[in-house]
C-alpha positions as CSV (number, residue, x, y, z in Angstrom):
1,M,18.4,25.6,-7.0
2,K,19.6,27.3,-3.9
3,L,17.1,29.2,-1.5
4,E,18.3,32.2,-2.7
5,Q,17.9,31.6,-6.4
6,L,14.4,31.1,-5.4
7,K,14.0,34.5,-3.3
8,K,15.2,36.1,-7.0
9,L,12.1,34.8,-8.6
10,L,9.4,35.9,-5.9
11,P,7.0,38.7,-6.3
12,E,9.2,41.8,-7.3
13,N,9.7,39.6,-10.6
14,F,5.9,38.2,-10.5
15,Q,4.7,37.6,-13.8
16,E,1.1,37.3,-14.6
17,N,-0.7,34.2,-16.5
18,V,1.6,31.5,-15.1
19,L,0.9,28.1,-13.5
20,T,2.1,27.4,-10.0
21,I,2.9,24.4,-7.7
22,H,0.1,25.7,-5.4
23,E,-2.3,25.7,-8.6
24,I,-1.2,22.0,-9.6
25,E,-1.8,20.8,-6.0
26,T,-5.3,22.1,-6.2
27,K,-5.6,20.9,-9.3
28,E,-4.3,17.0,-8.4
29,L,-6.6,17.4,-4.8
30,E,-9.7,18.1,-7.2
31,G,-9.0,14.8,-8.7
32,N,-8.0,16.5,-12.1
33,V,-5.4,14.5,-14.3
34,L,-2.1,16.4,-14.2
35,Q,-0.1,16.4,-17.4
36,E,3.5,14.6,-17.3
37,D,5.7,18.0,-16.9
38,E,3.1,19.1,-14.2
39,E,3.4,15.8,-12.2
40,K,7.3,15.9,-12.5
41,A,7.7,19.7,-11.2
42,L,4.9,18.7,-8.5
43,Y,7.2,15.7,-7.4
44,T,10.4,17.8,-7.8
45,F,9.2,20.6,-5.6
46,R,8.0,18.6,-2.9
47,K,11.3,16.5,-2.8
48,Y,13.1,20.0,-2.8
49,R,11.2,20.9,0.0
50,L,11.5,18.2,1.9
51,K,15.5,18.4,1.4
52,K,15.4,22.1,2.4
53,L,13.3,21.7,5.5
54,Q,15.0,19.0,7.0
55,N,18.5,20.6,6.6
56,A,16.7,23.5,8.7
57,V,15.1,21.5,11.4
58,K,17.9,22.3,14.0
59,K,17.5,25.8,13.8
60,E,13.8,26.9,14.4
61,D,14.0,30.3,12.7
62,K,15.8,28.8,9.6
63,F,13.1,26.5,9.4
64,H,10.4,29.0,9.5
65,E,12.2,31.2,7.2
66,N,12.8,28.5,4.6
67,Y,9.1,27.2,4.9
68,A,8.1,30.7,4.4
69,I,10.0,31.1,1.3
70,L,9.2,27.7,0.0
71,R,5.4,28.5,0.3
72,A,5.8,31.6,-1.3
73,A,7.4,30.1,-4.2
74,S,4.7,27.5,-4.6
75,H,2.4,30.2,-5.1
76,F,4.2,32.8,-7.3
77,I,6.9,30.8,-9.6
78,D,5.8,29.1,-12.4
79,Y,5.7,25.4,-12.3
80,R,8.2,25.3,-15.2
81,N,11.0,26.3,-13.0
82,F,10.7,23.4,-11.1
83,L,11.4,20.8,-13.9
84,E,15.0,21.5,-14.0
85,I,16.1,21.4,-10.2
86,K,18.7,18.5,-9.5
87,I,18.2,17.3,-5.9
């Protein structure tokens, strides 16, 4: 998934009653057991985020832009969107 595709999923297309990556991270930090698909989505998102940020390291403004997009994605996009990402 490209960052442009993530942008299309952000607030203007916001859906209610979704479980986000941010909420799953909070659940994990609180010591709650994650479901298998939640673990997979969290792992995939973290790996995807690392790859996108590493690719943007040479240009600081691009790094910050990518970081902001990924942060918003983790707060607004349902975690199931990250289950099928190929990294």
